C-alpha positions as CSV (number, residue, x, y, z in Angstrom):
1,M,77.2,146.8,-112.1
2,K,74.1,146.5,-114.1
3,N,74.7,142.9,-114.7
4,S,75.0,142.7,-110.9
5,L,72.0,144.5,-110.4
6,R,69.8,142.7,-113.0
7,V,71.3,139.2,-111.0
8,L,70.3,140.8,-107.8
9,V,66.8,141.5,-109.0
10,L,66.3,138.1,-110.9
11,C,67.0,136.4,-107.7
12,L,64.9,138.1,-105.2
13,F,61.8,137.6,-107.7
14,C,63.0,133.9,-107.8
15,Q,63.0,133.9,-103.8
16,I,59.3,136.0,-103.8
17,S,58.0,134.0,-106.0
18,F,59.3,130.5,-104.5
19,G,58.0,131.8,-101.0
20,Q,54.6,132.6,-102.7
21,N,54.2,128.8,-103.7
22,A,55.7,127.8,-100.7
23,T,53.0,129.1,-98.4
24,R,50.3,126.9,-100.6
25,K,50.2,123.3,-98.6
26,S,48.5,120.5,-99.4
27,L,44.6,120.4,-97.3
28,H,43.1,116.9,-96.6
29,G,39.4,117.5,-96.7
30,Q,36.2,116.0,-96.5
31,V,32.8,116.9,-97.8
32,T,30.2,115.5,-95.9
33,N,25.8,115.3,-95.6
34,T,24.1,114.2,-92.9
35,S,21.5,112.3,-94.8
36,L,23.8,110.5,-97.7
37,A,27.5,109.9,-97.9
38,I,29.2,112.2,-100.7
39,E,31.8,110.0,-102.9
40,S,32.1,112.1,-106.1
41,G,31.9,115.7,-107.2
42,Y,34.9,118.3,-107.8
43,V,37.0,120.8,-105.7
44,M,38.4,123.9,-107.4
45,N,40.8,126.1,-106.2
46,I,40.3,129.1,-107.9
47,N,43.4,131.2,-107.0
48,A,45.8,127.9,-107.8
49,N,44.3,127.3,-110.8
50,V,44.0,123.1,-109.7
51,R,40.9,121.3,-109.3
52,T,40.8,117.4,-107.5
53,F,38.1,114.5,-107.6
54,I,36.4,114.2,-104.0
55,G,37.0,110.4,-103.7
56,S,35.5,107.6,-101.4
57,G,34.5,108.4,-97.9
58,G,34.3,112.5,-99.1
59,L,37.8,112.7,-98.9
60,F,39.9,115.0,-101.2
61,D,43.6,116.6,-101.3
62,I,44.3,119.9,-102.8
63,M,46.6,122.7,-102.5
64,A,45.8,125.7,-101.1
65,K,46.6,128.3,-98.1
66,P,44.6,131.2,-96.7
67,K,42.1,133.3,-98.7
68,D,41.9,131.2,-101.5
69,T,38.6,130.4,-103.0
70,L,37.4,126.4,-103.2
71,L,34.4,125.8,-105.3
72,F,32.7,122.6,-104.4
73,T,30.4,120.9,-107.0
74,G,28.7,117.4,-107.6
75,M,25.8,116.1,-108.8
76,A,23.7,114.8,-105.8
77,F,24.9,118.0,-103.4
78,Q,24.2,121.9,-103.7
79,S,27.4,123.8,-105.3
80,K,29.4,125.9,-102.5
81,K,32.0,128.5,-102.4
82,I,34.3,129.1,-99.5
83,V,36.8,131.5,-99.2
84,L,39.6,129.5,-96.6
85,T,40.8,131.0,-93.6
86,E,44.0,130.5,-91.5
87,K,42.5,128.4,-89.1
88,D,40.8,125.6,-92.1
89,C,44.4,125.4,-93.6
90,A,45.4,124.7,-89.8
91,Q,42.9,121.9,-89.6
92,I,44.1,118.4,-90.0
93,L,40.9,117.1,-91.6
94,F,38.9,120.3,-93.2
95,T,35.4,119.4,-93.1
96,V,33.0,120.7,-95.2
97,P,28.9,120.7,-94.7
98,L,27.3,120.1,-97.9
99,D,23.2,120.2,-98.4
100,L,22.0,117.9,-100.8
101,V,20.5,119.4,-104.0
102,N,17.2,121.2,-103.3
103,N,14.8,120.3,-106.8
104,Q,12.0,122.5,-105.4
105,L,14.2,125.9,-105.3
106,K,15.4,124.7,-108.7
107,E,12.1,124.4,-110.3
108,V,11.3,128.0,-109.1
109,L,14.8,129.5,-110.2
110,V,14.7,127.7,-113.6
111,H,10.9,127.9,-114.6
112,K,11.2,129.6,-118.1
113,D,7.3,130.7,-117.6
114,F,8.5,132.1,-114.2
115,Q,6.6,135.5,-113.4
116,D,6.6,137.3,-110.1
117,K,2.9,137.7,-108.4
118,T,3.8,140.6,-106.3
119,L,3.6,142.5,-110.4
120,E,-0.1,141.3,-110.5
121,G,-2.0,144.5,-111.3
122,S,0.7,146.4,-112.6
123,S,1.6,146.7,-116.5
124,Q,4.1,143.8,-116.0
125,K,1.9,140.7,-116.9
126,I,1.0,142.3,-120.4
127,V,4.7,142.7,-121.0
128,D,5.4,139.2,-120.2
129,M,2.8,137.8,-122.3
130,Q,3.2,135.8,-125.2
131,F,0.6,135.0,-127.9
132,E,0.7,131.6,-130.4
133,D,0.9,134.0,-133.1
134,D,4.2,135.6,-131.6
135,K,5.7,132.4,-131.3
136,Q,5.3,131.3,-134.7
137,S,6.4,135.0,-136.2
138,T,9.4,134.7,-134.4
139,A,12.6,135.1,-136.0
140,K,14.9,132.0,-135.7
141,N,18.8,132.1,-136.1
142,N,19.3,129.0,-138.2
143,V,23.0,130.0,-138.4
144,M,24.7,130.6,-135.4
145,Y,23.7,128.4,-132.1
146,S,20.2,127.4,-133.9
147,D,19.2,124.9,-131.2
148,Q,21.2,126.4,-128.0
149,T,19.9,130.1,-127.7
150,I,18.0,131.8,-125.0
151,K,14.7,131.4,-126.5
152,Y,11.9,132.5,-124.4
153,G,14.6,133.1,-121.9
154,T,13.7,133.9,-118.2
155,D,14.8,137.7,-117.1
156,F,18.0,136.8,-115.1
157,V,17.1,140.1,-112.9
158,R,14.1,138.7,-111.9
159,I,15.0,135.0,-111.1
160,F,17.9,136.9,-108.7
161,K,15.0,138.5,-106.9
162,D,13.0,135.7,-106.6
163,V,16.0,133.6,-105.2
164,K,16.9,136.5,-102.6
165,K,13.1,136.6,-100.9
166,L,13.4,132.7,-100.7
167,L,16.8,132.6,-99.1
168,R,16.4,136.3,-97.0
169,K,14.9,134.4,-94.3
170,N,18.6,133.0,-93.7
171,D,20.8,135.3,-92.2
172,E,24.0,133.3,-93.6
173,V,23.1,133.1,-97.1
174,Q,25.3,135.8,-98.7
175,E,24.1,137.8,-101.8
176,E,26.9,136.7,-103.9
177,V,26.1,132.9,-103.1
178,I,22.5,133.7,-104.1
179,S,23.9,135.2,-107.5
180,D,25.8,132.3,-108.0
181,I,23.1,129.9,-107.6
182,A,20.7,131.8,-110.1
183,F,23.4,132.2,-112.6
184,T,24.1,128.5,-112.7
185,A,20.5,127.8,-112.9
186,Y,20.0,130.4,-115.7
187,A,22.6,129.2,-117.5
188,K,21.7,125.6,-117.6
189,D,18.1,125.9,-118.1
190,N,18.6,128.2,-121.3
191,F,21.6,126.3,-122.9
192,T,20.9,122.5,-124.2
193,P,23.7,119.8,-123.2
194,D,24.9,119.7,-126.7
195,F,25.9,123.4,-126.1
196,F,28.1,122.3,-123.0
197,N,28.8,118.5,-124.1
198,K,29.8,119.4,-127.9
199,T,30.7,123.1,-128.4
200,L,32.4,123.4,-124.8
201,N,33.4,120.1,-124.6
202,L,32.7,119.2,-121.3
203,K,31.5,116.2,-119.4
204,D,28.2,116.1,-117.8
205,D,29.8,116.2,-114.3
206,E,31.9,118.7,-115.1
207,V,29.3,121.3,-116.5
208,E,28.1,122.5,-112.5
209,L,31.6,123.5,-111.6
210,F,32.5,125.6,-114.8
211,L,29.3,127.5,-114.1
212,M,30.3,128.1,-110.6
213,Y,33.8,128.9,-112.1
214,C,32.0,131.3,-114.3
215,S,29.5,133.1,-111.6
216,N,32.7,133.9,-109.8
217,D,33.8,135.8,-112.4
218,P,32.1,139.4,-111.8
219,E,31.9,139.7,-115.6
220,S,29.3,137.3,-115.6
221,K,26.9,139.7,-113.5
222,R,26.6,141.9,-116.9
223,Y,24.7,139.2,-119.1
224,L,21.5,139.4,-117.0
225,K,18.9,139.3,-119.5
226,P,17.7,137.5,-122.5
227,D,19.0,140.0,-125.0
228,D,22.0,139.5,-123.9
229,K,22.1,136.0,-124.9
230,F,25.1,136.2,-127.8
231,Q,27.0,138.0,-124.9
232,L,26.6,135.5,-122.6
233,I,27.7,133.0,-125.2
234,D,30.7,134.4,-126.2
235,F,31.5,134.7,-122.2
236,M,31.3,131.3,-121.8
237,I,32.8,130.0,-124.8
238,N,36.0,132.5,-123.8
239,K,36.1,131.2,-120.4
240,N,35.9,127.7,-121.2
241,K,39.3,128.2,-122.2
242,D,40.5,129.0,-119.3
243,F,38.5,126.7,-117.7
244,K,40.5,123.7,-119.6
245,N,43.8,125.0,-118.6
246,I,43.1,124.0,-115.1
247,T,46.0,121.8,-113.6
248,V,44.2,118.2,-112.6
249,S,45.6,117.1,-109.2
250,K,47.4,113.8,-110.2
251,N,44.9,111.8,-107.5
252,E,41.9,112.8,-109.9
253,K,40.9,110.1,-111.9
């Protein structure tokens, strides 16, 4: 009797697992831009733990189902996160409009000496001030990540607030999207390419995708200040282990 019950439970478990996988089908899509033909970049399905390459004409295919979260990243366009709906998955060709990289916005986001002008007249400008003697006397960590620590790093909280001011006129921009942009810009500005290429063993075109992958984890919001630099390093190293286990679709080159 007990053996029969175990077999029944196992069969039900297999059917449920198969049913869940069966609902995820190949999504045929295309990324577009009114000014530039997009023919490179990545699409990642966080829920399915798969990623694929954007090919000629901006076309891509990836396994997906409603409520899955897709990440779109590339060198020429602004990263984007989309939660799929039933309507999206029912389309013969799912089109995703993408914006080109806004260099002016990125400069405001990542400038290391950024100061919020709204704080003028308060004590904030005194706190932010650092004299030449201070720089020379600042202790350097020559043992661990000597050239990759967040030296004179910008406060992520203040970056977040500034981006929010810049984008708040657009009602369609959600707060989590602003957070993703700010985290990505902050990490790219405060860590050298060697950290991503050598320490994390990432290709140049994978860095943006990896950072978007990190920003999707609520844990990333805990490391918002320069004092959290070592926790942020540890967080990204651990996330990189998961990132490396993501399945690459066969059609990716």
